[in-house]
N, C-alpha and C positions, 0 to 999 in steps of 0.2 A: 838619842837623846835632843832636848831643847839648848836650845838660842831665844835666849831673849837679850830686845832693843830697842831703844829708847829710842821714836821713828822720830825726829826735826826736836830731842832732844824731851820727848816726855809729850807730845807735844794736846794730849786730852786729857796730865793733871794740872802743865802749865802753862804759859804763853808758850807762842811753838819758839822754838831757834831764841827762845831767849837765854839769856846767865843762868840769871832763877832757876829757868829748868833745866838746864845744864850740870849747876853743881848741887839740886834735888834731886839728879837724877842718880848721882856719881854716890850714894846713899839708900840706893833702890834693889842694888844684887844685882845687878842688869850686866851681860855679857859685853852689849855695845851701845856702842848710838853711831845714829845716821844725824847728817847734818848736809845741806844744800849751800854753794854757792857760788857767787858770780864775781863781778869786778864791775868800779869805779870806770867812771872815765879816766883817771891819772892813775893808773891801773894798780888799785888797792883790791881786797877783795873779803869780801860783806860776806855772813849768813843769814840767809834767806831763801828763803824757798821757792815762791813767785818771781817769773820776772819781772813783774808787775808790783809795786810800794800799791796797793790796793787796798787787798784784802786785808793783810796785817800791819799795817802803820795808819798815820792819818796823811797819809800825804799821797796821791798820785802819780803816775807816771812811771818812764821802766827805770828800773836800778841804773843801767847797763848808760841813763843819762846823766847821773849826778857826780858828783864828784867823792871821794871818802869823805873829805869835813862833810858832806852834805848828810851822806849817807848818814855816819855816826849821830847824825841829831838826830835823828828822826827818831819818835818815842814811834813804840811799841804798841801798837793794840794791847787791852787788856794787862799791860807790863808796867805799871803804874809811872812812875820817870824812867823807863829801859828803852834803849835805840836801841837802832839794827848793832848788832856788835862786830867784829874783824873777827877775820881768820886765827889773825897771834889770840884775840884774847879765847875766844872758844879753844883752843889746842893752848892754851894755859891752863885751864881750868882740868881738862885730858892730861896733864900729861906729867901729874903722878900720879897716874890710879894704871888698873891693865882692860881698863876697856879696851878692844877693836873698834878702832873708829873706819866709820861706812861716810865717805864724803861723796861724794854727786855734783862734778863741775856740773851746772849748767847754761842754758844757751838763753842767748839775750829774746827779747823781746819779739825779735824777727824770726827766731831759730835759728841765728848764726850761732859762729863759737866766737869767745872770748878772744883777741889774740892774749897771747903770753901769757892769759890763767894759769894754763898748765903745767907750764913753769912755776910760776910766782909759787900754785900750792905744794908743790914738791919741793922748791924749797922751801919750804917752810917747815914742811911736815920733814926734812931730814937736817935740819940746821937745827931739831927740839930734840932728834933721834929718837924718832915716833916710825922709822918702818915699818919693820915686824909690824907694827900692829898696824898701818893705814889701809884698809884700801877705799883707792878710789872709782869710783862708777861713773858713766859718763856716753852717753846716746849719740856718737860722734867718732871719729877714726883716732886713734891717740896717735901725737906727734912727736913726744921727745919720752918714744918709748926705750931707746937706750940713753938718757939721761937716771931714769931709776929705777934699775932691774932690783933693788930689794926690794920698791912696794908695787905691792898688787896691785893692776890696773887691766883694761882692756875697754873694746866699740861694743859697747850694748850690757846687757843688765846679768847675762848670765854667766857669770866666771867666779869662779876661788879665791888660789891664792895662784896665778898663774907664776914664773918662773922668767919671763921673760928673752929664757934663751930662743930662742927659734917656735912660740911655741904664737898661734893665730891670731893670740886676742881673745877668744869666743869663749875657754874658759868657761 
C-alpha cells in the first residue's frame, strides 16, 4: 500500500506551511498532510517548521520569542503577502477533508519544550472533532497522555496509532 503525505503542505510545490500550499494540497489526492507547530510568547500556536524565523520569513530570531500578533504579521518568503498561519487557520483548511493530519510539536530554538503547547494543540484538535484523523509527533516525552486518549501520539518519530491505554508511546 502506498501512502502519500504532503510534507509541510507540499513544500516543493508551494511555499512551505502556507495556506496556499495547504489549500492546493487538498486537491492533489494525497492521503495526509504533515506540518509543524511552535508556540508564541503569549501562548498562540503557529504553523512553521524552523525554531528560527530566518529561513522562511523576512524576519530573524526565535519563533518562541514573538507574540502571536507579531508572528501572524510576518510574511513568508516566496508566498506573496501570506504570513505565518495559526494552527486554527490550518485546521480550518483541513476540517472538511478526509486527510490524516500529522502534526509535529517542535521545540524552541534551544531545544526546550514549549510549556502548554501540547495541551493547546490537543484542545484545538478536539474542538474540531479531528481526534481520529490527527497523529501528533514530538521528540520529547508526552505529558498530557491522559487528556487525549483518542488522539494518536507518543515520544519519538516511530509510532502508528497507539491507544494510550497502557502502551509506552513508542508504537
